[in-house]
C-alpha positions as CSV (number, residue, x, y, z in Angstrom):
1,M,128.8,134.1,56.5
2,K,129.4,132.1,59.7
3,Y,127.6,134.7,61.8
4,A,124.7,134.8,59.3
5,I,124.3,131.0,59.5
6,L,124.4,131.2,63.3
7,A,121.7,134.0,63.3
8,I,119.5,131.8,61.1
9,L,119.9,128.9,63.4
10,M,119.1,131.0,66.4
11,L,115.9,132.3,64.8
12,A,114.9,128.7,63.9
13,L,115.5,127.5,67.4
14,L,113.6,130.5,68.9
15,G,110.7,129.7,66.6
16,F,110.6,126.1,67.6
17,G,110.7,127.0,71.3
18,I,107.8,129.4,70.9
19,Q,105.8,126.8,69.0
20,H,106.6,124.2,71.7
21,V,105.4,126.5,74.5
22,V,102.3,127.5,72.7
23,G,101.6,123.8,72.0
24,M,102.0,123.0,75.7
25,E,99.7,125.8,76.7
26,K,97.0,124.6,74.3
27,K,97.4,121.1,75.5
28,M,97.1,122.2,79.1
29,D,94.1,124.4,78.4
30,S,92.3,121.7,76.5
31,T,93.0,119.0,79.2
32,M,92.5,121.0,82.3
33,S,89.6,123.3,81.6
34,G,87.2,120.5,81.0
35,G,87.9,120.5,77.3
36,A,88.8,117.6,75.0
37,M,90.6,114.8,76.8
38,P,91.7,111.7,75.0
39,E,88.7,109.7,73.9
40,G,87.6,107.3,76.6
41,S,89.9,108.7,79.3
42,R,88.9,109.8,82.8
43,A,90.3,112.2,85.4
44,A,91.2,112.1,89.0
45,V,92.5,114.9,91.2
46,F,94.7,114.3,94.3
47,A,96.7,116.6,96.6
48,G,99.7,114.9,98.1
49,G,101.9,117.8,99.2
50,C,104.5,119.1,96.8
51,F,103.0,118.6,93.3
52,W,106.4,118.0,91.7
53,C,106.5,114.7,93.7
54,T,102.9,113.7,93.2
55,E,103.1,114.3,89.4
56,S,106.3,112.3,89.2
57,D,104.8,109.4,91.2
58,F,101.7,109.1,89.0
59,E,103.3,109.6,85.6
60,K,105.3,106.4,86.2
61,V,102.1,104.3,86.5
62,D,100.8,102.3,83.5
63,G,97.5,103.6,82.4
64,V,98.2,107.2,83.3
65,I,98.2,109.3,80.2
66,E,99.2,112.6,81.8
67,A,99.6,114.2,85.2
68,V,99.3,118.0,85.5
69,S,100.3,120.1,88.5
70,G,97.9,122.8,89.6
71,Y,95.8,124.4,92.3
72,T,92.3,123.7,93.5
73,G,90.1,123.8,96.6
74,G,89.9,127.6,97.1
75,D,87.8,130.5,95.9
76,L,90.6,132.8,94.4
77,E,90.4,132.9,90.7
78,N,93.6,132.4,88.6
79,P,95.8,131.6,91.6
80,T,99.6,131.7,91.3
81,Y,102.3,129.8,93.0
82,K,103.3,132.9,95.0
83,K,99.7,133.5,96.2
84,V,99.0,129.9,97.1
85,S,102.3,129.5,98.9
86,A,101.6,132.6,101.0
87,G,98.5,131.0,102.4
88,G,95.0,132.3,102.7
89,T,93.7,131.3,99.2
90,G,92.1,128.0,100.3
91,H,93.8,126.3,97.4
92,V,96.2,123.3,97.7
93,E,98.9,122.1,95.4
94,A,97.2,119.3,93.5
95,V,97.6,117.1,90.5
96,K,95.0,116.2,87.9
97,I,95.6,112.7,86.5
98,I,94.3,111.7,83.1
99,Y,94.0,108.0,82.9
100,D,92.8,105.1,80.7
101,P,90.1,103.2,82.7
102,N,90.7,100.1,80.5
103,V,94.2,99.9,82.0
104,I,93.9,101.2,85.5
105,S,90.8,102.0,87.6
106,Y,90.0,104.8,90.0
107,E,90.2,102.4,92.9
108,Q,93.7,101.5,91.9
109,L,94.7,105.1,91.7
110,L,93.4,105.6,95.2
111,T,95.5,102.7,96.5
112,I,98.6,104.2,94.9
113,F,97.8,107.7,96.3
114,W,97.6,106.4,99.9
115,R,101.0,104.8,99.4
116,K,102.6,108.1,98.3
117,V,101.5,110.3,101.2
118,D,101.4,110.5,105.0
119,P,97.6,110.4,105.4
120,T,97.9,111.0,109.2
121,D,99.4,114.5,108.7
122,G,96.8,117.2,108.5
123,G,99.2,120.1,108.6
124,G,101.1,119.5,105.4
125,Q,103.3,116.8,103.9
126,F,106.8,116.0,105.1
127,V,109.1,119.0,104.9
128,D,106.4,121.2,103.4
129,R,104.1,122.7,106.0
130,G,100.8,124.6,105.8
131,S,97.2,123.8,104.8
132,H,98.1,124.3,101.1
133,Y,100.3,121.2,101.3
134,R,97.9,118.9,103.1
135,S,96.6,115.7,101.4
136,V,93.2,115.8,99.8
137,I,91.1,113.6,97.5
138,F,88.9,115.7,95.3
139,Y,85.9,113.8,93.9
140,A,84.2,114.8,90.7
141,D,81.0,112.8,91.2
142,E,79.1,110.6,93.7
143,S,80.8,107.5,92.4
144,Q,84.3,108.8,93.1
145,R,83.1,110.1,96.6
146,K,81.9,106.6,97.6
147,M,85.1,104.9,96.3
148,A,87.3,107.4,98.1
149,E,85.3,107.1,101.4
150,A,85.4,103.3,101.2
151,S,89.2,103.3,100.4
152,K,89.8,105.7,103.4
153,D,87.7,103.4,105.7
154,D,89.6,100.4,104.4
155,L,93.0,102.0,105.2
156,A,91.9,103.1,108.6
157,A,90.7,99.6,109.5
158,S,93.9,98.0,108.1
159,G,96.0,98.9,111.1
160,V,98.8,100.2,108.9
161,F,98.8,103.5,110.8
162,D,98.3,103.9,114.5
163,K,97.0,107.5,114.1
164,A,93.7,108.7,112.6
165,I,93.6,109.3,108.8
166,A,93.5,113.0,108.3
167,T,93.2,113.2,104.5
168,D,90.2,115.3,103.4
169,I,87.7,114.1,100.8
170,L,86.2,117.1,99.2
171,P,84.1,118.0,96.1
172,L,86.2,119.1,93.1
173,G,85.9,122.7,92.0
174,R,87.7,124.4,89.3
175,F,91.3,123.1,88.7
176,Y,93.9,125.7,87.7
177,P,97.0,124.4,86.0
178,A,100.2,125.7,87.7
179,E,102.8,127.8,85.9
180,D,104.6,126.1,83.0
181,Y,107.9,125.8,84.9
182,H,106.2,123.6,87.5
183,Q,105.0,121.1,84.9
184,D,107.3,118.0,84.5
185,Y,109.6,119.6,87.0
186,Y,111.2,116.2,87.7
187,K,112.1,115.9,84.0
188,K,113.2,119.5,83.4
189,N,115.3,119.8,86.5
190,P,116.3,116.2,87.5
191,I,119.2,117.2,89.8
192,R,117.3,119.9,91.7
193,Y,114.3,117.6,92.0
194,K,116.2,114.6,93.3
195,W,118.0,116.9,95.8
196,Y,114.7,118.3,97.0
197,R,113.0,115.0,97.2
198,S,115.8,113.2,99.0
199,G,115.9,116.0,101.6
200,S,112.1,116.2,102.1
201,G,111.8,113.0,104.1
202,R,109.1,111.7,101.8
203,D,110.8,108.5,100.5
204,Q,112.3,107.7,103.9
205,F,108.8,107.7,105.5
206,L,107.2,105.7,102.6
207,N,109.9,103.1,102.6
208,K,109.5,102.7,106.4
209,V,105.7,102.2,106.2
210,W,105.4,100.2,103.0
211,A,108.6,98.3,102.5
212,D,107.2,95.1,104.1
213,R,103.8,95.6,102.5
214,P,104.3,95.2,98.7
215,M,101.2,96.1,96.6
216,K,99.5,93.0,95.3
217,M,98.8,93.0,91.6
218,E,97.3,90.4,89.3
219,K,98.5,89.7,85.8
220,K,97.4,87.5,82.9
221,N,99.1,84.1,82.7
222,Q,99.7,82.2,79.5
223,M,96.5,80.2,80.0
224,G,94.4,83.3,80.1
225,G,93.8,83.1,83.9
226,M,95.0,85.4,86.6
227,E,98.1,85.0,88.8
228,S,98.8,87.0,91.9
229,E,102.0,88.9,92.0
230,S,103.6,91.1,94.6
231,M,105.4,94.1,93.3
232,P,106.9,97.2,94.9
233,A,104.6,100.2,94.8
234,D,107.0,102.3,92.7
235,T,107.1,99.9,89.7
236,K,105.0,100.2,86.6
237,P,102.4,97.4,87.0
238,S,99.5,96.5,84.7
239,M,96.9,96.2,87.4
240,K,93.4,95.1,88.2
241,K,91.5,96.7,91.1
242,T,93.1,96.1,94.6
243,S,92.3,97.8,97.8
244,M,93.5,95.5,100.5
245,W,96.5,96.6,102.6
246,N,97.4,93.4,104.3
247,D,96.4,89.8,103.7
248,P,93.7,89.1,106.3
249,D,93.9,86.0,108.5
250,Y,90.9,84.1,107.1
251,K,90.2,80.8,108.9
252,I,89.4,78.0,106.6
253,P,87.9,74.9,108.3
254,D,89.1,71.4,107.4
255,D,87.0,69.3,105.1
256,E,85.3,67.3,107.8
257,T,84.2,70.5,109.6
258,L,83.0,72.0,106.3
259,R,80.8,69.1,105.6
260,R,79.1,69.6,109.0
261,Q,78.8,73.4,108.6
262,L,77.5,73.5,105.0
263,T,74.4,72.1,103.4
264,P,75.0,69.3,100.9
265,L,74.3,71.8,98.1
266,Q,76.8,74.4,99.4
267,Y,79.5,71.8,99.8
268,K,78.9,70.4,96.4
269,V,79.2,73.9,94.8
270,V,82.2,75.2,96.7
271,R,84.2,72.0,97.0
272,Q,83.1,69.9,94.1
273,D,82.6,72.7,91.5
274,G,78.8,72.1,91.4
275,T,76.1,74.3,89.9
276,E,72.8,75.1,91.6
277,R,69.6,75.3,89.7
278,P,68.6,78.7,88.2
279,F,65.7,80.6,89.6
280,R,65.6,78.2,92.6
281,N,68.4,79.6,94.7
282,E,68.6,82.1,97.6
283,Y,69.9,85.3,96.0
284,W,69.1,85.3,92.3
285,D,66.3,87.9,92.9
286,N,67.6,89.5,96.1
287,K,67.2,93.3,95.9
288,A,68.3,94.2,99.4
289,E,71.4,96.4,99.9
290,G,74.5,94.9,101.3
291,I,77.5,92.8,100.4
292,Y,78.1,89.2,99.5
293,V,80.9,87.2,101.2
294,D,82.4,83.8,100.8
295,I,80.3,81.1,102.6
296,V,83.5,79.4,103.8
297,S,85.9,82.2,104.7
298,G,83.8,85.4,104.9
299,E,86.1,87.2,102.5
300,P,84.2,90.1,100.8
301,L,83.4,89.3,97.2
302,F,80.5,91.3,95.7
303,S,78.2,94.2,96.4
304,S,74.5,94.8,95.7
305,T,75.6,98.1,94.1
306,D,77.1,96.1,91.3
307,K,74.3,93.5,91.1
308,F,72.0,93.5,88.0
309,K,69.1,91.4,86.6
310,S,70.6,89.2,84.0
311,G,67.6,86.9,83.3
312,T,69.8,83.8,83.9
313,G,68.4,82.8,87.2
314,W,71.7,83.2,89.1
315,P,73.1,86.3,91.0
316,S,74.9,88.4,88.5
317,F,77.4,91.3,89.1
318,T,79.3,93.7,86.8
319,R,82.4,93.5,89.0
320,P,83.8,92.2,92.3
321,L,83.8,94.2,95.5
322,E,87.4,93.2,96.0
323,A,89.0,92.1,92.8
324,D,92.0,90.8,94.7
325,H,89.7,88.2,96.3
326,I,88.8,86.7,92.9
327,I,90.9,84.2,91.0
328,E,90.2,83.4,87.4
329,K,90.9,80.0,85.9
330,V,90.4,78.3,82.5
331,D,87.5,75.8,82.7
332,R,87.4,73.2,79.8
333,S,84.6,71.1,81.2
334,Y,81.5,70.1,79.2
335,F,83.4,70.5,75.9
336,M,83.6,74.3,76.4
337,I,86.2,76.9,77.3
338,R,85.0,79.2,80.0
339,T,86.5,81.4,82.7
340,E,85.9,80.0,86.2
341,V,86.0,82.3,89.2
342,R,87.1,81.1,92.6
343,S,87.6,82.9,95.9
344,K,91.3,83.6,96.8
345,Y,91.5,82.5,100.4
346,A,88.9,79.7,100.7
347,N,89.4,78.5,97.1
348,S,85.7,78.1,96.8
349,H,84.1,77.6,93.4
350,L,81.9,80.7,92.8
351,G,80.7,80.5,89.2
352,H,81.9,81.8,85.9
353,L,82.8,85.1,84.2
354,F,81.3,86.2,80.8
355,N,81.8,89.2,78.5
356,D,78.1,89.9,78.0
357,G,77.3,92.2,80.9
358,P,76.1,95.8,80.9
359,K,78.1,98.9,81.1
360,P,80.4,100.2,82.5
361,T,82.4,96.9,82.6
362,G,80.7,94.8,80.0
363,L,81.2,91.8,82.4
364,R,78.8,89.3,84.0
365,Y,80.0,87.5,87.0
366,C,77.5,84.6,87.2
367,I,77.7,83.3,90.7
368,N,76.1,80.5,92.7
369,S,74.0,81.6,95.7
370,A,75.3,78.5,97.5
371,S,78.8,79.9,97.6
372,L,77.7,83.2,99.1
373,R,76.5,84.7,102.4
374,F,74.7,88.0,102.3
375,I,75.4,90.7,104.8
376,P,72.7,93.5,104.9
377,K,73.9,97.0,105.0
378,D,72.6,97.5,108.5
379,E,74.6,94.6,109.8
380,L,77.9,95.5,108.2
381,Q,79.4,97.3,111.2
382,G,78.4,94.6,113.7
383,K,79.8,91.8,111.6
384,G,83.2,93.3,111.0
385,Y,82.5,94.8,107.5
386,G,82.1,98.5,108.6
387,R,84.6,99.7,106.0
388,Y,82.0,99.1,103.3
389,Q,79.2,101.1,105.0
390,S,80.0,104.2,103.0
391,L,78.9,102.3,99.8
392,F,75.3,102.7,100.9
393,Q,75.3,106.3,102.1
């Protein structure tokens, strides 16, 4: 009787295992072949060397629904680990990241990606050598390409690395999920994974480069505004967009100097929280391509690529160019409760934020022209904003 019971249990466990594997395969096929992803989710594909590590890094980030290891970039159909590892297929080890854009943005994923690789190494990553281990950002559309290029330019200009950034930015072809034993390898084989990772040199390199450069996040405070918060890159933050690598040294003139430099209206807006008249300001109807920076500090704030005609008579944007440069505060003036926006470094009053904007964000940043200076796209390089040039290519 004992052996009969054991046999029944063995069969039940076998049936459960087969069902689990089939379920995983269906899930993988659905997600990775362009089939049904969770409603409202989006995808990003990065190659960062060993896909065990890249998958592990991104699955620990809030807003990431799933990360799947696989192969892409080559012409060989149905590649296998053995064939890709042998070289010559054109494929690289990559990870497809399914994420919730309401929690984390593509720009934030890019920032995390740069902090998980050696972008100056074009011959592989850490202990893993060969072109199939090199770092690559694969873009699915023109929007992702522009964001990836801008992020790469930003990193190059930051001075974090003294070598050229070698990471490729390539169009995404078909993504092939890797074999099942590679999926969630860090969970299935934690001891082997930790042994491999500790010996690869990856974490030693990343800690050396980024230990003194914590990723800057923003979180909601109890009043509904935003507070800056510095957090290690390997924690699970709830983030807004950030793409700056170091705090720039913005020079803020004293008040007496500002009064001389600014017009009376500009000073009233940025230092006395004033509001200019609608339809009678410099940029409300400006259609030229370029970026808008703070009139006091020069910190980049908005881009013409996000500007839209709101009908209000003030410049309106769907999102900031650098969200880390925008501070939100509760404004209770005039018997109303509104969200005021100010610049981070100059503390200039910019305007207000409303939830009646167009897609994709549904936001309207209603900004005073008097708090802005416009930099045309042709002048970006010469005025020190060259990292944003790729937005207009």
